[in-house]
C-alpha positions as CSV (number, residue, x, y, z in Angstrom):
1,M,-72.6,-32.2,-80.5
2,V,-73.4,-32.2,-76.8
3,E,-70.8,-35.0,-76.3
4,T,-68.1,-33.0,-78.1
5,V,-68.7,-30.0,-75.9
6,S,-68.6,-32.2,-72.7
7,I,-65.3,-33.7,-73.8
8,D,-63.9,-30.2,-74.4
9,V,-65.0,-29.0,-71.0
10,L,-63.5,-32.0,-69.3
11,G,-60.3,-31.4,-71.2
12,L,-60.3,-27.8,-70.0
13,L,-61.0,-28.9,-66.4
14,L,-58.0,-31.3,-66.5
15,V,-55.7,-28.8,-68.2
16,L,-56.4,-26.1,-65.6
17,T,-56.1,-28.6,-62.8
18,V,-52.6,-29.9,-63.8
19,A,-51.5,-26.4,-64.6
20,W,-52.5,-25.2,-61.2
21,I,-50.9,-28.1,-59.3
22,F,-47.6,-28.1,-61.3
23,G,-47.4,-24.4,-61.5
24,G,-47.7,-24.2,-57.8
25,I,-45.0,-26.8,-57.3
26,A,-42.7,-24.9,-59.7
27,E,-43.3,-21.6,-57.8
28,R,-42.5,-23.3,-54.4
29,L,-39.2,-24.5,-55.9
30,G,-38.3,-20.9,-56.9
31,Y,-39.1,-21.2,-60.6
32,P,-41.7,-19.4,-62.8
33,T,-45.2,-21.1,-62.8
34,M,-45.0,-21.4,-66.6
35,M,-42.2,-24.1,-66.2
36,G,-44.6,-26.2,-64.1
37,E,-47.4,-25.7,-66.7
38,L,-45.1,-26.7,-69.5
39,F,-44.0,-29.8,-67.6
40,A,-47.7,-30.7,-67.0
41,G,-48.4,-30.4,-70.8
42,I,-45.4,-32.6,-71.6
43,V,-46.1,-35.3,-69.0
44,F,-49.9,-35.5,-69.4
45,G,-50.1,-34.5,-73.0
46,P,-49.2,-36.4,-76.2
47,P,-45.4,-36.4,-75.6
48,L,-45.7,-38.9,-72.7
49,L,-48.9,-40.2,-71.1
50,G,-51.4,-38.9,-73.6
51,L,-54.1,-38.3,-71.0
52,L,-54.7,-34.7,-72.4
53,Q,-55.3,-34.1,-76.0
54,P,-55.6,-30.9,-78.2
55,S,-59.1,-29.5,-79.0
56,N,-60.6,-26.5,-80.7
57,L,-61.7,-25.1,-77.4
58,L,-58.2,-25.3,-75.9
59,D,-56.6,-23.8,-79.1
60,V,-58.9,-20.8,-78.9
61,L,-58.3,-20.3,-75.2
62,A,-54.5,-20.6,-75.8
63,E,-54.7,-17.9,-78.5
64,L,-56.5,-15.6,-76.1
65,G,-53.9,-16.6,-73.5
66,V,-51.1,-15.3,-75.7
67,F,-52.9,-12.1,-76.4
68,L,-53.9,-11.3,-72.8
69,L,-50.4,-12.3,-71.6
70,M,-48.8,-9.8,-73.9
71,V,-51.3,-7.1,-72.8
72,Y,-50.2,-7.7,-69.2
73,V,-46.5,-7.7,-70.2
74,G,-47.1,-4.3,-71.9
75,M,-48.7,-3.0,-68.7
76,E,-45.5,-4.0,-66.8
77,V,-43.5,-1.7,-69.1
78,D,-43.2,1.9,-67.8
79,L,-42.3,4.0,-70.9
80,R,-41.4,6.9,-68.6
81,E,-38.9,4.7,-66.8
82,L,-37.6,3.3,-70.0
83,F,-36.8,6.8,-71.3
84,R,-35.2,7.6,-67.9
85,L,-32.9,4.5,-68.0
86,G,-29.3,5.4,-67.7
87,P,-26.8,4.5,-70.4
88,Q,-25.6,1.5,-68.4
89,S,-28.9,-0.4,-68.7
90,L,-29.5,0.6,-72.3
91,L,-26.0,-0.4,-73.3
92,I,-26.2,-3.8,-71.6
93,A,-29.7,-4.3,-73.1
94,F,-28.2,-3.6,-76.6
95,G,-25.4,-6.1,-76.0
96,A,-27.8,-8.7,-74.6
97,F,-29.9,-8.4,-77.7
98,V,-27.4,-8.0,-80.6
99,I,-24.8,-10.7,-79.6
100,P,-27.4,-13.5,-78.9
101,F,-29.4,-12.5,-82.0
102,G,-26.2,-12.7,-84.1
103,F,-25.3,-16.0,-82.6
104,G,-28.8,-17.4,-83.1
105,Y,-29.0,-16.2,-86.7
106,G,-25.6,-17.6,-87.5
107,A,-26.6,-20.9,-86.0
108,G,-29.7,-21.0,-88.2
109,I,-27.6,-20.4,-91.3
110,W,-25.2,-23.2,-90.1
111,L,-28.2,-25.5,-89.7
112,G,-29.3,-24.7,-93.2
113,V,-32.7,-23.5,-92.3
114,S,-34.5,-20.7,-94.2
115,I,-33.7,-17.1,-93.6
116,G,-37.0,-16.6,-91.8
117,A,-36.4,-19.5,-89.5
118,A,-32.8,-18.2,-88.8
119,L,-34.3,-14.8,-87.9
120,F,-36.8,-16.3,-85.5
121,L,-34.0,-18.4,-84.0
122,G,-32.0,-15.2,-83.5
123,L,-35.0,-13.6,-81.8
124,A,-35.6,-16.5,-79.6
125,M,-31.9,-16.3,-78.5
126,A,-32.2,-12.6,-77.8
127,A,-35.4,-12.9,-75.8
128,T,-35.3,-12.5,-72.0
129,S,-37.8,-12.7,-69.1
130,L,-38.4,-9.7,-66.9
131,A,-40.7,-11.5,-64.6
132,T,-38.2,-14.3,-63.9
133,K,-35.5,-11.8,-62.9
134,S,-37.8,-9.8,-60.7
135,R,-38.8,-12.9,-58.7
136,I,-35.3,-14.2,-58.3
137,L,-33.9,-10.7,-57.3
138,A,-36.8,-10.3,-54.8
139,D,-36.1,-13.8,-53.3
140,L,-32.4,-13.0,-52.9
141,E,-33.2,-9.6,-51.4
142,L,-31.2,-7.8,-54.1
143,L,-33.7,-5.3,-55.4
144,D,-31.8,-2.4,-53.8
145,T,-28.4,-3.3,-55.4
146,R,-26.8,-1.7,-58.4
147,I,-26.8,-5.0,-60.4
148,A,-30.6,-5.3,-59.8
149,N,-31.3,-1.8,-61.1
150,V,-29.1,-2.4,-64.2
151,L,-30.5,-5.9,-64.7
152,L,-34.2,-5.0,-64.5
153,G,-33.7,-1.9,-66.6
154,G,-31.7,-3.9,-69.2
155,A,-34.3,-6.6,-69.2
156,L,-37.1,-4.1,-69.6
157,A,-35.4,-2.4,-72.6
158,S,-34.4,-5.7,-74.1
159,D,-38.0,-7.0,-73.9
160,V,-39.2,-4.0,-75.8
161,G,-36.4,-4.3,-78.4
162,V,-37.1,-7.9,-79.0
163,L,-40.8,-7.3,-79.6
164,I,-40.1,-4.4,-82.0
165,A,-37.6,-6.7,-83.8
166,F,-40.3,-9.4,-83.8
167,A,-42.6,-7.0,-85.6
168,A,-39.9,-6.4,-88.3
169,V,-39.1,-10.2,-88.7
170,D,-42.8,-11.0,-88.8
171,S,-43.2,-8.5,-91.6
172,Y,-40.3,-9.9,-93.5
173,V,-41.5,-13.5,-93.1
174,T,-45.0,-12.4,-94.3
175,A,-43.5,-11.0,-97.5
176,G,-42.0,-14.5,-98.1
177,T,-39.7,-13.3,-100.9
178,L,-37.0,-10.7,-101.5
179,N,-39.3,-8.6,-103.6
180,L,-38.3,-5.1,-102.5
181,L,-41.6,-3.5,-103.4
182,E,-43.6,-6.1,-101.4
183,I,-41.3,-5.8,-98.4
184,G,-41.5,-2.0,-98.7
185,V,-45.3,-2.2,-98.6
186,I,-45.3,-4.4,-95.5
187,V,-42.7,-2.3,-93.7
188,A,-44.9,0.8,-94.6
189,K,-47.9,-1.0,-93.0
190,A,-45.9,-1.8,-89.9
191,L,-44.7,1.8,-89.6
192,G,-48.3,2.9,-90.1
193,F,-49.4,0.7,-87.3
194,F,-46.9,2.2,-84.9
195,V,-47.8,5.8,-86.0
196,I,-51.5,5.2,-85.6
197,T,-51.1,3.5,-82.2
198,I,-48.8,6.2,-80.9
199,V,-51.4,8.8,-81.9
200,L,-54.2,6.8,-80.3
201,G,-52.1,6.1,-77.2
202,Y,-50.9,9.6,-76.5
203,R,-53.9,11.6,-77.9
204,F,-57.1,9.5,-77.7
205,L,-56.6,7.4,-74.6
206,P,-56.0,10.3,-72.1
207,L,-59.1,12.1,-73.5
208,A,-61.1,8.9,-73.4
209,W,-60.2,8.2,-69.7
210,A,-60.9,11.8,-68.8
211,Y,-64.3,11.5,-70.3
212,I,-65.0,8.2,-68.5
213,E,-63.8,9.7,-65.1
214,N,-65.9,12.8,-65.7
215,R,-69.0,10.7,-66.3
216,R,-68.2,8.6,-63.2
217,E,-67.9,11.7,-61.0
218,R,-71.0,13.4,-62.4
219,Y,-73.4,10.5,-62.9
220,G,-71.8,7.6,-61.1
221,F,-72.8,5.0,-63.7
222,V,-69.3,4.3,-64.9
223,D,-67.9,1.6,-62.6
224,K,-64.7,-0.5,-62.5
225,T,-66.2,-3.1,-64.8
226,T,-67.0,-0.5,-67.4
227,A,-63.4,0.8,-67.2
228,F,-62.1,-2.7,-67.7
229,M,-64.3,-3.4,-70.7
230,F,-63.0,-0.1,-72.3
231,A,-59.4,-1.2,-71.7
232,L,-60.2,-4.6,-73.2
233,L,-61.8,-3.0,-76.2
234,V,-58.7,-0.8,-76.7
235,S,-56.5,-3.8,-76.5
236,L,-58.6,-5.7,-79.1
237,L,-58.6,-2.6,-81.3
238,F,-54.8,-2.4,-81.2
239,A,-54.7,-6.2,-81.9
240,Q,-56.9,-5.7,-85.0
241,L,-54.8,-2.8,-86.2
242,A,-51.7,-5.1,-85.9
243,T,-53.4,-7.8,-88.0
244,L,-54.4,-5.2,-90.6
245,A,-50.7,-4.2,-90.8
246,D,-49.8,-7.9,-91.4
247,L,-48.3,-8.1,-87.8
248,H,-49.2,-10.7,-85.2
249,M,-51.9,-9.6,-82.8
250,I,-49.6,-10.0,-79.8
251,I,-47.7,-6.8,-81.0
252,G,-51.0,-5.0,-80.8
253,G,-51.7,-6.4,-77.3
254,F,-48.3,-5.4,-76.1
255,V,-48.5,-1.9,-77.4
256,A,-52.0,-1.5,-75.9
257,G,-50.7,-2.6,-72.5
258,M,-47.9,0.0,-72.6
259,F,-50.3,2.8,-73.4
260,L,-52.9,1.7,-70.9
261,R,-50.2,2.1,-68.2
262,Q,-49.3,5.6,-69.5
263,S,-52.8,6.9,-69.8
264,D,-53.0,8.5,-66.3
265,V,-56.2,6.8,-65.5
266,E,-57.5,7.2,-61.9
267,P,-55.3,4.8,-59.7
268,S,-58.2,2.8,-58.4
269,L,-59.5,2.2,-61.9
270,Y,-56.1,1.3,-63.2
271,E,-55.4,-1.0,-60.3
272,H,-58.7,-2.8,-61.0
273,I,-57.9,-3.2,-64.7
274,H,-54.4,-4.4,-64.0
275,T,-55.6,-6.9,-61.4
276,V,-58.4,-8.3,-63.7
277,I,-56.1,-8.7,-66.7
278,Y,-53.5,-10.3,-64.5
279,D,-56.0,-12.8,-63.1
280,L,-57.4,-13.6,-66.4
281,A,-54.0,-14.0,-68.1
282,M,-52.0,-15.7,-65.4
283,G,-54.8,-17.5,-63.7
284,F,-56.8,-18.9,-66.6
285,F,-55.8,-18.2,-70.3
286,A,-51.9,-18.3,-70.1
287,P,-51.8,-21.7,-68.2
288,V,-53.9,-23.2,-71.0
289,F,-51.4,-21.8,-73.5
290,F,-48.3,-23.2,-71.8
291,V,-49.9,-26.6,-71.3
292,I,-50.8,-26.6,-75.0
293,V,-47.2,-25.7,-75.8
294,G,-46.1,-28.8,-74.0
295,F,-48.4,-30.8,-76.3
296,D,-46.2,-29.9,-79.3
297,I,-42.9,-30.9,-77.7
298,T,-41.1,-33.9,-79.3
299,F,-38.4,-35.9,-77.4
300,D,-37.1,-37.0,-80.8
301,V,-34.6,-34.2,-80.6
302,F,-32.8,-36.0,-77.8
303,F,-32.1,-38.9,-80.1
304,D,-32.1,-37.3,-83.6
305,S,-30.7,-33.9,-82.9
306,F,-29.0,-34.1,-79.5
307,G,-25.8,-32.6,-80.8
308,I,-27.7,-29.6,-82.3
309,L,-29.7,-29.2,-79.0
310,V,-26.4,-29.1,-77.0
311,V,-24.8,-26.6,-79.4
312,L,-27.9,-24.3,-79.4
313,V,-28.2,-24.4,-75.6
314,A,-24.6,-23.5,-75.3
315,I,-24.9,-20.7,-77.8
316,A,-28.0,-19.3,-76.0
317,F,-26.3,-19.5,-72.6
318,L,-23.0,-18.0,-73.7
319,G,-24.6,-15.4,-76.0
320,K,-26.4,-13.6,-73.3
321,I,-23.5,-13.7,-70.9
322,I,-21.0,-12.5,-73.4
323,G,-23.2,-9.8,-74.8
324,S,-24.2,-8.5,-71.3
325,W,-20.6,-8.7,-69.9
326,L,-19.0,-7.2,-73.0
327,F,-21.2,-4.2,-73.1
328,A,-21.0,-3.8,-69.3
329,L,-17.2,-3.1,-69.5
330,P,-17.5,0.5,-70.6
331,T,-20.0,1.3,-67.7
332,L,-19.5,1.9,-64.0
333,L,-20.0,-1.9,-63.3
334,T,-17.0,-4.0,-62.5
335,S,-16.2,-7.0,-64.7
336,R,-17.7,-9.4,-62.1
337,E,-20.9,-7.3,-61.8
338,G,-21.2,-7.5,-65.6
339,L,-20.9,-11.3,-65.5
340,V,-23.6,-11.6,-62.9
341,V,-25.9,-9.3,-64.9
342,G,-25.2,-11.7,-67.8
343,F,-26.3,-14.6,-65.6
344,G,-29.5,-12.8,-64.8
345,M,-30.3,-11.8,-68.4
346,N,-29.9,-15.4,-69.5
347,G,-33.4,-16.6,-68.5
348,R,-35.8,-16.5,-71.4
349,G,-39.1,-18.1,-70.6
350,T,-42.4,-16.6,-71.7
351,V,-41.3,-14.3,-74.6
352,E,-39.1,-17.0,-76.3
353,I,-41.8,-19.5,-76.1
354,I,-44.4,-17.2,-77.6
355,I,-42.0,-16.3,-80.4
356,A,-41.4,-20.0,-81.0
357,S,-45.1,-20.8,-80.9
358,V,-45.9,-18.0,-83.5
359,A,-43.1,-19.3,-85.8
360,L,-44.4,-22.9,-85.5
361,S,-48.0,-21.8,-86.3
362,A,-46.8,-19.8,-89.3
363,G,-45.0,-22.9,-90.6
364,V,-41.6,-21.1,-90.5
365,I,-40.0,-23.6,-88.2
366,D,-40.8,-27.3,-87.8
367,S,-41.7,-29.2,-84.6
368,Q,-38.1,-30.3,-84.1
369,L,-36.7,-26.8,-84.0
370,F,-39.7,-25.7,-81.9
371,S,-39.0,-28.3,-79.3
372,I,-35.3,-27.3,-79.2
373,L,-36.3,-23.6,-78.6
374,V,-38.7,-24.6,-75.8
375,F,-36.0,-26.7,-74.2
376,I,-33.6,-23.8,-74.4
377,A,-36.2,-21.6,-72.6
378,I,-36.5,-24.3,-69.9
379,F,-32.8,-24.9,-69.5
380,T,-31.7,-21.3,-69.4
381,T,-34.5,-20.2,-67.1
382,A,-33.7,-23.1,-64.7
383,L,-30.1,-22.1,-64.6
384,V,-30.8,-18.4,-63.6
385,P,-31.4,-19.0,-59.9
386,I,-28.3,-21.2,-59.6
387,T,-25.9,-18.9,-61.6
388,V,-27.2,-15.6,-60.1
389,T,-26.9,-17.0,-56.6
390,W,-23.4,-18.1,-57.2
391,G,-22.5,-14.8,-58.8
392,V,-23.9,-12.8,-55.9
393,R,-21.9,-14.9,-53.4
394,L,-18.8,-14.1,-55.6
395,L,-19.6,-10.4,-55.4
396,E,-20.0,-10.6,-51.7
397,R,-16.7,-12.3,-51.2
398,T,-14.9,-9.7,-53.3
399,D,-16.8,-6.8,-51.7
400,E,-18.3,-5.8,-55.1
401,L,-22.0,-6.0,-54.2
402,V,-22.9,-2.4,-54.4
403,Y,-26.2,-1.1,-52.8
404,V,-27.9,1.8,-54.4
405,D,-28.0,3.8,-51.1
406,A,-24.2,3.5,-50.9
407,E,-23.6,4.7,-54.4
408,E,-22.1,8.1,-55.0
409,P,-24.3,10.3,-57.3
410,S,-23.0,10.2,-60.8
């Protein structure tokens, strides 16, 4: 028993070490750290060298990594800002979701997979990565441009839309059949989850935080650690409610994160909660998850399904660009601006990989399709800095790079 624990601890040490090293290298090259962590899992795990192997400890930490990562993603979503988004961002978000989802679902039907697998494939195609876009736009010093505002707003709305759609697809797959009564019960449970969490988020959380802050001011025994523990308990409660509704726990974590941000807690307490969740998720648990994802990759797709891989990568790449560009045409954006927004929306990253991992764990997709989806996330994310940089240079040459300060009020 002692020997097994020692091996697990050694495995965790090695996983975190390679994740830290290769994540840092990826970040220095201008890519998300998760790409370096994935690369480390592929190289040092079973797909290539086999120096790292799965274990129960790593599996548990990876599950916690997904959960905390989605709590953090939820805390990055400002519901007030989402409701204030102009029609431009919302319209582009709609196009960037519907067109890739339709392409992905159609590709799944063409491949002859189950309807559930086709739906997950559509979701993976529709996913985007807000964090990737924020980093690239900051590096290019474009955060004060019109395309940045539309792109970040669209990515924010798209992320929320994908996760809501994920809840619906997860409910459908859980039913397993076309029994309308059973599907109706599952949909009712999902709706019940959202109703209960909305009530808790808007009614209970503000009162709870007010009580905590009152006790802190009057007695001084409520510190930042207590506030963080309360936030963690709320997140776990929402995760449990999601599982009771036959939804994946990441939906509960995501919703909890959104409401934690909106709960008007004292800024110093919220900043502490945000920092600790970020450090736990991004510095410990999430790296384990992404390295573990690399363990499940198979390079057989390059030999057995190379044609399918190329077709799906092309569909993923074109679906986002066409959807964003097409739905940007009715807005104030020029055609070229719409194209650049499409380039930026194309990076998938974290959300697609989580969706693919959930589908694999549920047995909805096999390891081959899972590997294809992970490679799609890697390829499309890797192309974002290149294509966005080229697109911005194009806008500069044609004098179409509009800065927010220079815009006329609409």
